[in-house]
C-alpha positions as CSV (number, residue, x, y, z in Angstrom):
1,M,42.6,133.7,59.4
2,R,44.1,137.0,57.8
3,R,47.8,135.8,58.6
4,L,46.9,132.7,56.5
5,V,45.5,134.6,53.7
6,F,48.8,136.9,53.7
7,L,51.0,134.2,53.8
8,L,49.4,132.4,51.0
9,L,49.3,135.8,48.9
10,L,53.1,136.1,49.4
11,A,53.7,132.5,48.7
12,A,51.5,132.5,45.2
13,P,54.3,134.0,43.1
14,A,56.7,131.4,44.2
15,F,54.4,128.6,43.2
16,A,53.4,130.2,39.9
17,A,57.0,130.6,39.0
18,D,57.4,126.9,38.6
19,L,54.2,126.3,36.7
20,P,54.5,126.3,32.7
21,K,53.9,129.6,30.9
22,Y,51.5,128.1,28.4
23,W,49.4,124.8,28.7
24,S,46.4,123.5,27.4
25,V,44.6,120.0,27.3
26,H,42.3,119.1,24.6
27,I,40.5,115.5,24.0
28,D,38.5,114.6,21.3
29,R,36.0,111.9,21.2
30,A,36.2,109.8,18.2
31,A,32.5,110.0,17.5
32,D,33.1,113.7,17.4
33,R,36.0,113.9,15.0
34,A,33.8,115.2,12.0
35,G,32.7,118.0,14.0
36,Y,35.9,119.0,15.4
37,E,37.5,119.0,11.9
38,S,35.0,121.0,10.5
39,I,35.1,123.7,13.5
40,D,38.8,123.8,13.1
41,R,38.7,124.5,9.2
42,E,36.1,127.2,10.1
43,Q,38.6,128.7,12.4
44,S,41.5,128.5,10.1
45,G,39.6,130.3,7.5
46,I,38.4,133.1,9.8
47,R,42.0,133.6,11.4
48,R,43.3,133.7,7.6
49,D,40.7,136.2,6.8
50,I,41.8,138.4,9.6
51,Q,45.3,138.3,9.0
52,L,45.0,139.0,5.3
53,A,42.3,142.1,6.2
54,H,45.1,143.8,8.6
55,G,48.0,143.1,5.9
56,I,49.7,140.2,7.8
57,T,50.9,137.4,5.6
58,P,49.6,134.1,6.9
59,A,51.6,131.3,7.7
60,P,52.2,128.4,5.1
61,L,49.3,125.7,5.0
62,W,49.8,122.1,4.9
63,K,47.4,119.4,4.2
64,T,47.6,115.6,4.6
65,T,46.1,113.0,2.6
């Protein structure tokens, strides 16, 4: 059993090297769209406030109509 664990620990870095560095999955349900958009606006506002408070110029914003 210990050998198996040891071999898995040795093989883990080689396996991890093939994985993407960053990945994320997010699926919205149509019924929750308004809630998600509200949360997104709130998060963007908080991020912008933090950046301004630390002297960081926020990225330009864009808006779809």
